[in-house]
PAFI-377737 format. One line per field, with one value per residue: residue number from 0; residue in one letter; x, y, z of N, C-alpha, C, O, CB in turn. Coordinates in nm, 4 decimals. Each point is the difference from the previous one (the first is absolute). Glycine has a CB too. Layout:
BEGIN
resi: [NUM	...]
resn: [A	...]
nX: [X	...]
nY: [Y	...]
nZ: [Z	...]
caX: [X	...]
caY: [Y	...]
caZ: [Z	...]
cX: [X	...]
cY: [Y	...]
cZ: [Z	...]
oX: [X	...]
oY: [Y	...]
oZ: [Z	...]
cbX: [X	...]
cbY: [Y	...]
cbZ: [Z	...]
***
This chain:
BEGIN
resi: [0	1	2	3	4	5	6	7	8	9	10	11	12	13	14	15	16	17	18	19	20	21	22	23	24	25	26	27	28	29	30	31	32	33	34	35	36	37	38	39	40	41	42	43	44	45	46	47	48	49	50	51	52	53	54	55	56	57	58	59	60	61	62	63	64	65	66	67	68	69	70	71	72	73	74	75	76	77	78	79	80	81	82	83	84	85	86	87	88	89	90	91	92	93	94	95	96	97	98	99	100	101	102	103	104	105	106	107	108	109	110	111	112	113	114	115	116	117	118	119	120	121	122	123	124	125	126	127	128	129	130	131	132	133	134	135	136	137	138	139	140	141	142	143	144	145	146]
resn: [M	I	V	R	F	L	K	N	P	H	A	A	H	A	D	H	L	T	C	V	L	P	S	G	K	S	W	E	S	P	L	P	R	A	G	V	L	P	L	L	A	T	R	Y	V	I	E	S	T	L	G	W	T	I	G	W	F	G	S	V	A	K	Q	G	E	P	D	D	T	T	L	Q	A	R	Q	S	Q	T	L	A	D	L	L	Q	S	E	Q	W	G	G	A	S	S	P	E	I	F	R	Q	K	L	A	A	S	C	A	G	A	N	L	S	T	P	A	L	S	D	E	K	L	S	T	L	R	T	A	L	R	T	F	G	A	A	W	R	P	L	N	V	G	E	M	H	E	V	N	W]
nX: [0.0882	0.1713	-0.0295	-0.0830	0.1228	-0.1818	0.2484	-0.3785	0.1754	0.0339	-0.2841	0.0020	-0.0493	0.1326	0.2845	-0.1067	0.0011	0.0228	-0.1386	0.0841	0.0207	0.1311	-0.2356	0.1425	-0.1881	0.0206	-0.1377	-0.1633	-0.0147	0.0735	0.3019	-0.2247	0.0307	0.0389	0.3488	0.1453	-0.1944	-0.4047	-0.0355	-0.0263	0.2694	-0.0515	-0.0826	0.2036	0.1478	-0.3372	-0.1661	0.2362	0.0744	-0.0391	-0.0323	-0.3406	-0.0786	-0.2076	0.0685	-0.1526	0.1546	-0.0982	-0.3097	0.1501	0.0413	-0.2577	-0.1217	0.1895	0.0122	0.2390	-0.1521	-0.0859	0.0010	0.2951	0.0457	0.2333	-0.2314	0.0528	0.3702	0.0337	-0.1745	0.2380	0.1951	-0.2921	-0.0689	0.1467	0.0699	-0.1917	0.1487	0.2832	-0.0001	-0.0574	0.3078	0.3555	0.0242	-0.2042	0.1494	-0.1744	-0.1159	-0.2385	-0.1209	-0.0735	-0.1608	-0.1768	-0.1965	-0.1301	-0.0994	-0.2076	-0.0900	-0.3218	-0.2263	-0.1418	0.0385	0.2651	0.0658	0.2637	0.1106	0.0727	0.0612	0.3135	-0.1226	-0.1219	-0.3763	0.1674	0.1291	-0.2078	-0.1548	0.2363	0.1744	-0.2271	-0.0829	0.2731	-0.0957	-0.3232	0.0530	0.1528	-0.2885	-0.0385	0.2906	0.1067	-0.2791	-0.0621	-0.2091	0.0644	0.1614	-0.2763	0.1345	-0.0460	-0.0276	0.1367	-0.2045]
nY: [-0.1587	0.1279	0.1652	0.2877	0.1440	0.2266	0.2798	0.0340	0.2858	-0.0081	-0.0657	-0.3036	0.0749	-0.1048	0.0366	-0.2281	-0.3051	0.0502	-0.4683	0.0646	-0.4036	-0.1060	0.0735	0.1266	-0.0736	0.3173	-0.1345	0.4381	0.0139	0.3449	-0.1372	0.1090	0.0649	-0.3023	0.1464	0.2040	-0.0777	0.0430	-0.0447	0.0008	0.0833	-0.1795	-0.3324	-0.0300	0.0133	-0.2825	-0.1065	-0.0500	-0.0659	-0.1599	-0.0474	0.2679	-0.1575	0.1346	0.3453	0.1354	-0.2422	-0.3025	0.0913	0.1782	-0.3589	-0.1406	0.2376	0.2557	0.0282	-0.0187	-0.1593	0.2542	-0.2882	-0.0908	-0.0827	0.1803	0.3379	0.1136	-0.0639	0.1889	0.0978	-0.0489	0.0034	0.1448	0.0566	-0.0383	0.1724	0.1036	-0.0182	-0.0649	0.2906	0.2051	-0.3147	-0.0782	-0.5206	-0.2323	-0.2563	-0.2197	0.0887	0.2016	-0.1505	-0.1918	0.1279	0.0623	-0.0153	-0.0356	0.3696	-0.1506	-0.2965	0.0156	0.1567	-0.1927	-0.3762	-0.0769	-0.2827	0.2674	0.0352	-0.1872	0.3410	-0.2602	0.2962	-0.0536	0.0184	0.4086	0.0176	-0.0491	0.3109	0.1692	-0.0855	0.1114	0.3524	0.1538	-0.1555	0.2257	0.2703	-0.0456	-0.0642	0.2803	0.3522	0.1691	0.0276	0.3366	-0.1164	-0.3010	-0.2257	-0.2568	-0.1255	-0.1669	-0.2065	-0.3688	0.0692]
nZ: [0.0117	-0.0988	0.3581	-0.4335	0.2100	-0.2360	0.0961	0.0687	-0.1723	0.2688	-0.0691	-0.0026	0.3502	-0.2329	-0.1813	-0.1212	0.1234	-0.3215	0.1723	-0.3945	0.1421	-0.1210	-0.1808	-0.2324	0.2460	-0.0047	0.2490	-0.1251	0.2727	0.0110	0.0989	0.2909	-0.1256	0.1302	0.1533	-0.2748	-0.2038	0.0433	0.2411	-0.3575	0.1266	0.3259	-0.1996	-0.2784	0.0873	0.0204	-0.2307	-0.1187	0.3345	0.2582	-0.3738	0.0658	-0.2508	0.1863	-0.1495	-0.1810	-0.2053	-0.0006	-0.0021	-0.2717	-0.1168	0.0597	-0.2547	-0.2550	0.4148	0.2488	0.1759	0.2007	-0.0073	0.0555	0.2769	-0.2955	-0.0134	0.3050	-0.0318	-0.3844	0.1772	0.2496	-0.1856	-0.1142	0.2736	0.0618	-0.1893	0.0454	0.2571	-0.0633	-0.1023	0.2831	0.2216	-0.2983	-0.0682	0.2295	-0.0431	-0.2141	0.3173	-0.0008	-0.2166	0.1589	0.1997	-0.1549	-0.0112	0.3639	0.0308	-0.2567	0.0223	0.2182	-0.1207	-0.2347	0.0624	-0.0530	0.0853	0.0873	-0.2924	0.1608	0.1346	-0.0638	0.2014	-0.2729	-0.0669	0.2138	-0.2339	-0.1959	0.2486	-0.0531	-0.3517	-0.0679	0.1263	-0.1739	-0.1800	-0.0604	0.0296	-0.1648	-0.2439	0.2181	-0.0721	-0.2715	-0.0260	-0.2170	0.1380	-0.1518	0.1609	0.0232	0.2545	-0.1836	0.2029	-0.0948	0.1979]
caX: [-0.0822	0.0752	-0.0415	0.0164	-0.0174	-0.0902	0.0201	-0.1471	0.0764	-0.0074	-0.1278	-0.1454	0.0258	0.0792	0.0329	-0.0668	0.0657	-0.0009	0.0996	-0.0807	-0.0017	0.0507	-0.1553	-0.0643	-0.0803	0.0931	-0.0627	0.0661	-0.0732	0.0592	0.0829	0.0900	0.2062	-0.0225	0.1413	0.1385	-0.0351	-0.1362	0.0194	0.0345	0.1762	0.0661	-0.0516	0.1176	0.2394	0.0325	-0.0202	0.1504	0.0309	0.0233	-0.0856	-0.1185	-0.1129	-0.1662	-0.0185	-0.1601	0.0235	-0.0280	-0.1393	-0.0480	0.0992	-0.1236	-0.1712	0.0011	-0.0465	0.0916	-0.0648	0.0891	-0.0437	0.1139	0.0207	0.1038	-0.0718	-0.0203	0.0903	0.0210	-0.0192	0.0561	0.1909	0.0819	0.0230	0.1675	0.1218	-0.0257	0.0766	0.1177	0.0452	0.0289	0.0824	0.1240	0.0421	0.1017	0.0807	-0.0892	-0.0373	-0.0761	-0.1162	-0.0906	-0.0893	0.0118	-0.0982	-0.1328	-0.1388	-0.1033	0.0225	-0.0503	-0.0847	-0.1121	-0.0575	0.1893	0.0737	0.1191	0.1003	0.2075	0.0656	0.2004	0.1204	0.0569	-0.1374	-0.0528	0.1147	-0.0322	-0.1053	-0.0634	0.0704	-0.0905	-0.0944	0.0530	0.0595	-0.1332	0.0302	0.1084	-0.0659	-0.2244	0.0049	0.0007	-0.0400	-0.0551	-0.2202	-0.0100	0.1510	-0.0018	0.0936	-0.0217	-0.0104	-0.0708	-0.0893]
caY: [0.1836	0.1077	0.1548	0.1249	0.0880	0.1094	0.1381	0.0933	0.1048	0.0524	0.0443	-0.1753	-0.1040	-0.1461	-0.0323	-0.0806	-0.1715	-0.0409	-0.1540	-0.0293	-0.1347	-0.0378	0.0401	0.1712	0.0688	0.0807	-0.0128	0.1168	0.0716	0.1041	-0.0449	0.2034	0.0773	-0.0185	-0.0404	-0.0029	-0.0543	-0.0429	-0.1956	-0.1382	-0.0253	-0.0028	-0.1433	-0.0587	-0.0474	-0.1852	-0.0665	-0.1014	-0.0485	-0.1453	-0.1539	-0.0444	-0.0430	-0.0198	0.1168	0.1170	-0.0138	-0.1186	-0.0401	0.0810	-0.0589	-0.1669	0.0243	0.1412	0.1502	-0.0554	-0.0995	0.0371	-0.1398	-0.0724	0.0527	0.0119	0.0938	0.0751	0.0741	0.1458	0.1253	0.0516	0.1087	0.1532	0.0986	-0.0163	0.1251	0.1479	0.1057	-0.0424	0.0612	0.2267	0.0424	0.0421	-0.0988	0.0168	-0.1442	-0.1130	-0.0645	0.0956	-0.0182	-0.0754	0.0392	0.0371	-0.1002	-0.1026	0.1026	0.0183	-0.1586	0.0018	0.0784	-0.0036	-0.1325	-0.0631	-0.0486	0.0396	-0.0965	0.0230	0.0891	0.0356	0.1310	0.0658	0.0035	0.1464	0.0964	-0.0269	0.0936	0.1509	0.0320	-0.0155	0.0840	0.1252	-0.0367	0.0201	0.1921	0.0712	0.0125	0.0251	0.0823	0.0871	-0.0668	0.1815	-0.0274	-0.0748	-0.1377	-0.0896	-0.0999	-0.1338	-0.0630	-0.1964	-0.0681]
caZ: [-0.0354	-0.0135	0.1638	-0.0014	0.1051	-0.0885	0.0650	-0.0288	0.0526	0.1491	0.0553	0.0438	0.1659	0.0128	-0.0942	-0.0801	-0.0336	-0.1355	0.0052	-0.0936	-0.0231	-0.1132	-0.0058	-0.0112	0.0845	0.1547	0.1431	0.0635	0.0982	0.0188	0.1061	0.1314	0.1082	0.0686	0.1000	-0.0525	-0.1609	0.0240	0.1232	-0.0716	-0.0473	0.1241	0.0327	-0.0661	0.0339	0.0893	-0.0597	-0.1013	0.0210	0.0751	-0.0664	0.0346	-0.1209	0.0843	0.0810	-0.0747	-0.1563	-0.0509	-0.0197	-0.1491	-0.0954	0.0125	-0.0516	-0.0947	0.0517	0.0750	0.1145	0.1152	0.0980	0.0419	0.1259	-0.0240	-0.0542	0.1255	0.0867	-0.0540	0.0201	0.1185	-0.0262	-0.0532	0.1676	0.0457	-0.0659	-0.0532	0.0909	-0.0214	-0.0928	0.0305	0.1666	-0.0008	0.0181	0.0904	-0.0139	-0.0241	0.0595	0.0284	-0.1290	0.0294	0.1112	-0.1200	-0.1425	0.0667	0.1097	-0.1470	-0.0531	0.1045	0.0229	-0.0173	-0.0049	-0.0816	0.0135	-0.0526	-0.0675	-0.0187	-0.0664	0.0734	-0.0077	-0.0925	-0.1122	0.0274	-0.0928	-0.2310	-0.0268	0.0745	-0.1505	-0.1279	0.0495	-0.1182	-0.1509	-0.0152	-0.0293	-0.0636	-0.1657	0.0007	0.0349	-0.1452	-0.1224	0.0160	-0.0444	-0.1071	-0.0239	0.0656	0.0150	-0.0582	0.0641	0.0140	0.0610]
cX: [0.0719	-0.0784	0.1363	0.0003	-0.0194	-0.0251	-0.1304	0.0730	-0.0430	-0.1254	-0.1170	0.0572	0.0440	0.0742	-0.0734	0.0590	-0.0782	0.1212	-0.0625	0.0950	0.0012	-0.1057	-0.0282	-0.1002	0.0119	-0.1285	0.0414	-0.0819	0.0798	0.0637	0.0117	0.0772	-0.0350	0.1610	0.0944	-0.0411	-0.1381	0.0049	-0.0137	0.1807	0.0662	-0.0397	0.0473	0.1380	-0.0918	-0.0344	0.1303	0.1433	0.0641	-0.0672	-0.1300	-0.0736	-0.1184	-0.0028	-0.0825	0.0316	0.0092	-0.1390	-0.0254	0.0526	-0.1091	-0.1305	-0.0186	-0.0322	0.0610	-0.1203	0.0238	0.0232	0.0865	0.0586	0.0977	-0.0438	0.0092	0.1423	0.1047	-0.0299	0.0646	0.1290	-0.0063	-0.0195	0.0771	0.1387	-0.0104	0.0798	0.1014	0.1012	-0.0361	0.0433	0.2001	-0.0364	-0.0156	0.0346	-0.1157	-0.0691	-0.1708	-0.1436	-0.1193	-0.1157	-0.1405	-0.1680	-0.0761	-0.0695	-0.1321	-0.0616	-0.1178	-0.1537	-0.1355	-0.0414	0.0926	0.1056	0.1313	0.0853	0.1250	0.0657	0.1820	0.0058	0.0199	-0.1483	-0.0541	0.0587	0.0158	-0.1231	0.0244	0.0918	-0.1005	-0.1132	0.1302	-0.0044	-0.1757	-0.0401	0.0839	-0.0627	-0.0970	0.0814	0.0473	-0.0982	-0.1051	-0.1170	-0.0285	0.1072	-0.0849	0.1250	-0.0517	0.0394	-0.0110	-0.0188	0.0114]
cY: [0.0787	0.1705	0.1121	0.0704	0.1229	0.1504	0.0757	0.1533	0.0153	-0.0044	-0.1279	-0.1074	-0.0451	-0.0290	-0.1094	-0.1217	-0.0029	-0.1759	-0.0031	-0.1715	-0.0235	-0.0179	0.1086	0.0678	0.1198	0.0330	0.1867	0.0345	0.1390	-0.0872	0.1579	0.0259	-0.0752	-0.0620	0.0294	-0.0214	-0.0731	-0.1132	-0.0440	-0.0329	-0.0484	-0.1736	-0.1083	-0.0776	-0.1461	-0.0886	-0.0727	-0.0108	-0.0994	-0.0723	-0.0166	0.0051	-0.0280	0.1428	0.1159	-0.0127	-0.1415	-0.0260	0.0829	-0.0880	-0.0909	0.1093	0.1626	0.0637	-0.0683	-0.0495	0.0199	-0.1191	-0.1585	0.0777	0.0825	0.1729	0.0719	-0.0095	0.1077	0.0953	0.0672	0.0278	0.0768	0.1250	0.0306	0.0978	0.0778	0.1038	0.0152	0.1320	0.1697	-0.0137	-0.1257	-0.2183	-0.0742	-0.1330	-0.1130	-0.0386	0.0385	-0.0231	-0.0849	-0.0001	0.0251	0.0055	-0.1010	0.0978	0.0244	-0.1439	-0.0188	0.0921	-0.0062	-0.1601	-0.0906	-0.0290	0.1266	-0.0414	-0.0168	0.1294	-0.0431	0.2026	0.0470	0.0163	0.1532	0.1461	0.0296	0.0740	0.1503	0.0765	0.0470	0.1114	0.1297	-0.0424	0.0459	0.1570	0.0612	0.0089	0.1152	0.1692	0.1536	0.0414	0.1617	-0.0120	-0.0258	-0.1230	-0.0494	-0.0715	-0.0855	-0.1712	-0.2142	0.0003	-0.1901]
cZ: [0.0524	0.1186	-0.0992	0.1003	-0.1137	0.0509	-0.0622	-0.0063	0.1040	0.0304	0.0020	0.1217	-0.0195	-0.1056	-0.0593	-0.0220	-0.1354	-0.0027	-0.1307	-0.0123	-0.0781	-0.1812	-0.1018	0.0186	0.0762	0.1174	0.0096	0.0793	0.0649	0.1310	0.1317	-0.0006	0.1184	0.0776	-0.1362	-0.1305	0.0841	0.1059	-0.0713	0.0014	0.1128	-0.0039	-0.1323	-0.0041	0.1034	-0.0139	-0.1076	0.1147	0.0979	-0.0721	0.0760	-0.1386	0.0360	0.0271	-0.1268	-0.1493	-0.1121	-0.0011	-0.1356	-0.1404	-0.0137	-0.0796	-0.0455	0.0734	0.1005	0.0979	0.1262	0.1223	0.0720	0.1380	-0.0673	-0.0744	0.1378	0.0549	-0.1245	0.0303	0.1370	-0.0054	-0.0772	0.1187	0.0675	-0.0681	-0.0021	0.1186	0.0573	-0.0907	0.0437	0.1863	0.0071	0.0957	0.1290	0.0263	0.0221	0.1243	0.0478	-0.1212	-0.0130	0.1434	-0.0358	-0.0317	0.1248	0.1098	-0.1152	-0.1262	0.1101	0.0047	-0.1029	-0.1022	-0.0724	0.0661	-0.0793	-0.0833	0.0858	-0.0909	0.0341	-0.0290	-0.1459	-0.0700	0.1044	-0.1076	-0.1595	0.0482	-0.0040	-0.0904	-0.1203	0.0271	-0.0622	-0.1116	-0.0905	0.0140	-0.0490	-0.1552	0.0393	0.0450	-0.1064	-0.1045	-0.0014	-0.0059	-0.1319	-0.0327	0.1359	0.0595	-0.0275	0.0429	-0.0478	0.1317	-0.0341]
oX: [0.0860	-0.1063	0.1212	-0.0762	0.0225	-0.1125	-0.0121	0.1226	-0.1088	-0.0309	-0.0993	0.1010	0.0989	-0.0708	-0.1221	0.1136	-0.0821	0.1178	-0.1108	0.1217	-0.0459	0.0164	-0.0986	-0.0312	0.0357	-0.1225	0.1189	-0.1216	0.1214	-0.0402	0.0399	0.1042	-0.1019	0.0414	-0.0366	-0.0011	-0.0139	0.0827	0.0983	0.0694	0.0969	0.0786	0.0447	0.0515	-0.0036	0.0648	0.0536	0.0614	0.1115	-0.0687	-0.0195	0.0187	-0.0493	-0.1113	-0.1039	-0.0822	-0.0087	-0.0221	-0.0687	-0.0407	-0.0863	-0.0128	-0.1065	-0.0273	0.0405	-0.1194	0.0829	0.0709	-0.0224	-0.0135	-0.0443	0.0898	0.1053	0.0380	0.0420	0.0812	0.0167	0.0595	0.0910	0.0794	0.0530	0.0768	0.0894	0.0891	-0.0073	0.1122	0.0382	0.0151	0.0942	-0.0891	0.0718	-0.0829	-0.1038	-0.1079	-0.1025	-0.1217	-0.1166	-0.1129	-0.0975	-0.1056	-0.1222	-0.0950	-0.1054	-0.0898	-0.1002	-0.1114	-0.1150	-0.0503	0.0003	0.0524	0.0053	0.0352	0.0678	-0.0124	0.0408	-0.0558	-0.0020	-0.0366	-0.1058	-0.0338	0.0543	-0.0193	-0.0734	-0.0025	-0.0059	-0.0657	-0.0059	-0.1048	-0.0025	-0.0438	-0.0319	0.0005	-0.0286	0.0188	-0.0627	0.0226	-0.0308	-0.0228	0.0060	0.0148	-0.0617	0.1157	-0.1214	0.0435	-0.1097	0.0429	-0.0801]
oY: [-0.0045	0.0600	-0.0061	-0.0509	-0.0435	0.0484	0.0183	-0.0099	-0.0499	-0.0743	-0.0308	-0.0628	0.0118	0.0410	0.0111	-0.0057	0.0810	-0.0238	0.0479	-0.0087	0.0675	0.0276	0.0165	0.1045	-0.0308	-0.0122	0.0320	-0.0195	-0.0043	-0.0884	0.1160	-0.0579	-0.0663	-0.1152	0.1106	0.0855	-0.0276	-0.0735	-0.0739	-0.0956	-0.0689	-0.0800	-0.1144	-0.1074	-0.1207	-0.0874	-0.1106	-0.1021	-0.0505	-0.0826	-0.1107	0.0803	-0.0949	0.0200	0.0012	-0.0057	-0.0067	-0.0701	-0.0439	0.0334	0.0039	0.0198	0.0540	0.1093	-0.1161	-0.0218	-0.0694	-0.0286	-0.0737	0.1067	0.1145	0.0799	0.0595	0.1096	0.1091	0.0923	0.1213	0.0933	0.0820	0.0621	0.1109	0.0859	0.0762	0.0849	0.0658	0.0498	0.1062	0.0892	-0.0081	-0.0346	0.0541	-0.0788	0.0019	-0.0534	-0.0679	-0.0184	0.0187	-0.0492	-0.0745	0.0604	-0.0038	-0.0443	-0.0560	-0.0234	0.0605	-0.0369	0.0389	-0.0255	-0.1165	0.0650	0.0563	-0.1165	0.0591	0.0350	0.0610	0.0972	0.1133	0.1158	0.0527	0.1017	0.0833	0.0872	0.0925	0.1206	0.1063	0.0088	0.0675	0.0408	0.0974	0.0738	0.1163	0.1067	0.0863	0.0682	0.1058	0.0915	0.0829	-0.0741	0.0799	-0.0624	0.0413	0.0185	-0.0042	-0.0808	-0.0255	0.0844	-0.0771]
oZ: [0.0880	-0.0159	-0.0208	0.0821	-0.1130	0.0115	-0.1212	0.0043	0.0289	0.0931	0.0658	0.0317	0.0724	-0.0919	-0.0117	-0.0473	-0.0431	-0.0269	-0.0240	-0.0163	-0.0922	-0.1189	-0.0718	-0.0573	0.1138	0.0016	0.0007	0.0004	-0.0199	0.0757	0.0102	-0.0309	0.0196	0.0131	-0.0398	-0.0886	0.1192	0.0538	-0.0027	0.0345	-0.0318	0.0507	0.0088	-0.0312	-0.0238	0.0573	-0.0075	0.0310	-0.0127	0.0601	0.0502	-0.0914	-0.0610	0.0487	-0.0659	-0.0915	-0.1226	-0.0987	-0.0922	-0.1113	-0.0878	-0.1209	0.0298	-0.0497	-0.0063	-0.0207	0.0588	0.0964	0.0960	0.0600	0.0087	-0.0264	0.0228	0.0411	0.0387	-0.0070	0.0130	0.0539	-0.0123	0.0707	-0.0071	0.0436	0.0367	0.0005	0.1037	0.0090	-0.0491	0.0835	0.0789	0.0775	0.0840	-0.0457	0.0662	-0.0258	0.0053	0.0020	-0.0346	0.0012	0.0094	0.0185	0.0141	0.0645	0.0301	-0.0809	-0.0382	0.0370	0.0208	-0.1094	0.0396	0.0905	-0.1094	0.0190	0.0841	-0.1174	0.0989	-0.0510	-0.0481	0.0202	-0.0344	-0.0605	-0.0726	-0.0847	-0.0349	-0.0244	-0.0617	-0.1037	-0.1028	-0.0499	-0.0752	-0.0883	-0.0248	-0.0614	-0.0830	-0.1008	-0.0051	-0.0792	0.0857	-0.0956	-0.0935	-0.1050	0.0982	-0.0377	0.0205	-0.0820	-0.0496	0.0787	0.0527]
cbX: [-0.3158	0.1818	-0.1581	0.0115	0.1312	-0.0102	0.3032	-0.3408	0.1596	0.2069	0.1652	-0.1749	-0.2076	-0.0906	0.3027	-0.1959	0.1051	-0.1668	0.1463	-0.2225	-0.0150	0.1470	0.0739	0.1262	-0.0712	0.3479	-0.0617	0.2440	-0.2333	-0.1134	0.1211	-0.1515	0.1722	-0.3187	-0.0435	0.1475	0.3019	-0.1569	-0.1790	-0.3135	-0.0687	-0.1056	-0.2779	-0.1689	0.2807	-0.0545	-0.2822	-0.1226	-0.1772	0.0929	0.2457	-0.0074	0.1964	0.0945	0.3616	0.0500	0.1276	0.2273	-0.0126	0.0751	0.3566	0.0741	-0.0045	-0.0179	-0.2693	0.3667	-0.0699	-0.1624	-0.1676	0.0651	-0.0133	0.0175	-0.2585	-0.2998	-0.0437	-0.0788	-0.2193	-0.2056	0.0643	-0.1477	-0.1674	-0.1757	-0.0325	-0.3610	-0.1327	-0.2402	-0.0643	-0.3139	-0.4795	0.1931	0.0427	0.0147	0.3555	0.2512	0.3758	0.3633	0.2969	0.3028	0.2876	0.3741	0.3403	0.2303	0.3145	0.2627	0.4020	0.3758	0.3219	0.0644	-0.2289	-0.0695	-0.1783	-0.0670	-0.1485	0.0271	-0.2849	0.2533	0.1490	0.3154	0.0089	0.0285	0.0601	0.0987	-0.0454	-0.0622	0.1819	0.1081	-0.1804	0.2524	0.2473	0.0144	-0.0358	0.2187	0.0267	-0.2775	0.0748	0.1472	0.0541	0.1769	-0.1014	-0.1232	0.3942	-0.3055	0.2307	-0.0252	0.0231	0.0965	-0.0694]
cbY: [-0.0227	-0.2156	-0.1848	0.0229	-0.0725	-0.2576	-0.0143	-0.1556	0.1453	0.2184	0.2892	0.0110	-0.0468	-0.1336	0.0874	0.1837	-0.2412	0.3673	-0.2046	0.3140	-0.1070	-0.1448	-0.0698	-0.1252	-0.1564	0.1866	-0.3648	0.0936	-0.2425	0.3202	-0.3284	0.0740	0.3903	0.1258	-0.3461	-0.1722	-0.0372	0.1390	0.0323	0.1435	0.2632	0.3730	0.2307	0.2438	0.4811	0.1340	0.2428	0.2461	0.1860	0.1310	-0.0394	-0.0029	0.0065	-0.2761	-0.0609	0.2449	0.2099	0.0016	0.0006	0.2332	0.0340	-0.2161	-0.2508	-0.1444	0.2609	0.1715	-0.0813	0.2811	0.1706	-0.1903	-0.2915	-0.3907	-0.1717	-0.1629	-0.3514	-0.1620	-0.1767	-0.1976	-0.2254	-0.1171	-0.1683	-0.3494	-0.1306	-0.1538	-0.0572	-0.3269	-0.3409	0.0845	0.0350	0.4639	0.0375	0.2906	0.0913	-0.0257	0.0209	0.1859	0.0210	-0.0494	0.1677	-0.1676	-0.0320	-0.2226	0.2543	0.2789	-0.1437	-0.0119	0.0840	0.3327	0.2077	0.0670	-0.3232	0.1713	0.0113	-0.3241	0.1394	-0.4254	-0.2128	-0.2065	-0.4056	-0.2199	-0.1723	-0.3912	-0.2646	-0.1591	-0.2981	-0.2879	-0.2230	0.0581	-0.3748	-0.3186	-0.0957	-0.2012	-0.3653	-0.3737	-0.3082	-0.1893	-0.4446	0.2086	0.1060	0.2783	0.0644	-0.0076	0.0687	0.2766	0.3267	-0.2494	0.3450]
cbZ: [-0.0742	-0.2985	0.4168	-0.2438	0.3504	-0.0772	0.1401	0.1600	-0.1923	-0.0937	-0.1630	-0.3436	0.0318	0.2121	0.0844	-0.0395	0.3118	-0.0757	0.2862	-0.1148	0.1983	0.3624	0.3171	-0.0524	-0.1223	-0.1729	0.1310	-0.1556	0.0683	-0.1982	-0.2321	0.1846	-0.0659	-0.1191	0.2600	0.2778	-0.3116	-0.2943	0.2031	-0.2164	-0.1290	0.0933	0.1415	0.0060	0.1129	0.0688	0.0804	-0.3402	-0.1264	0.1605	-0.0966	0.3472	-0.0518	0.0961	0.2637	0.2889	0.2251	0.1632	0.3632	0.2432	0.1447	0.4565	0.1705	-0.1441	-0.0842	-0.0222	-0.1945	-0.1525	-0.2622	-0.3251	0.1867	0.0197	-0.2308	0.0066	0.1909	-0.1075	-0.1578	0.0514	0.0269	-0.3608	0.0384	-0.0215	-0.1336	-0.1291	-0.0846	0.0030	-0.1286	-0.2936	0.1147	-0.0766	-0.2452	0.1387	0.0423	-0.1539	0.0274	0.1106	-0.0635	-0.1546	0.0900	-0.0746	-0.3007	-0.0784	0.1504	0.0987	-0.0501	0.0404	0.0856	0.1532	-0.0325	-0.2455	0.1478	0.1278	-0.3151	0.0991	-0.0781	-0.0979	0.2507	-0.0271	-0.0687	0.3369	0.2548	-0.0875	0.1314	0.3151	0.1235	0.0582	0.3619	0.1645	0.1505	0.1752	0.1669	0.2327	-0.0345	0.2652	0.2072	0.1077	-0.0746	-0.0138	0.2429	0.0406	-0.2096	-0.0828	0.1071	-0.0695	0.1509	-0.2521	-0.0689]
***
């Protein structure tokens, strides 16, 4: 699946997401802005980096539309919230991050995904890499990735 993140004018309330399936069918959605990266961009990075195939993007790839009810989709939302808060307040140690993740997952009645120091570092690096491609885009330009 091809995933396109399109940058809209600053006056628009959202950017735009298009997922093009191998069949040629596409699924489109507004891409609400949140923090340094749009939330769904953060979720894309999480799910693709961790190899989660039944999360939000995996369900689009398999079913042609998202499913936010799967465990991985709900866990990716929780991780995205925590990682986005780090973009504003700075990164915490891996141990503190995992404590925050466990508390957030417990509050949402979710099991906590295993996240080693290495995986967390890889996620943070992948987010910086995605952001480095996304932030300099001009209005009407897109960042295209494969799922």
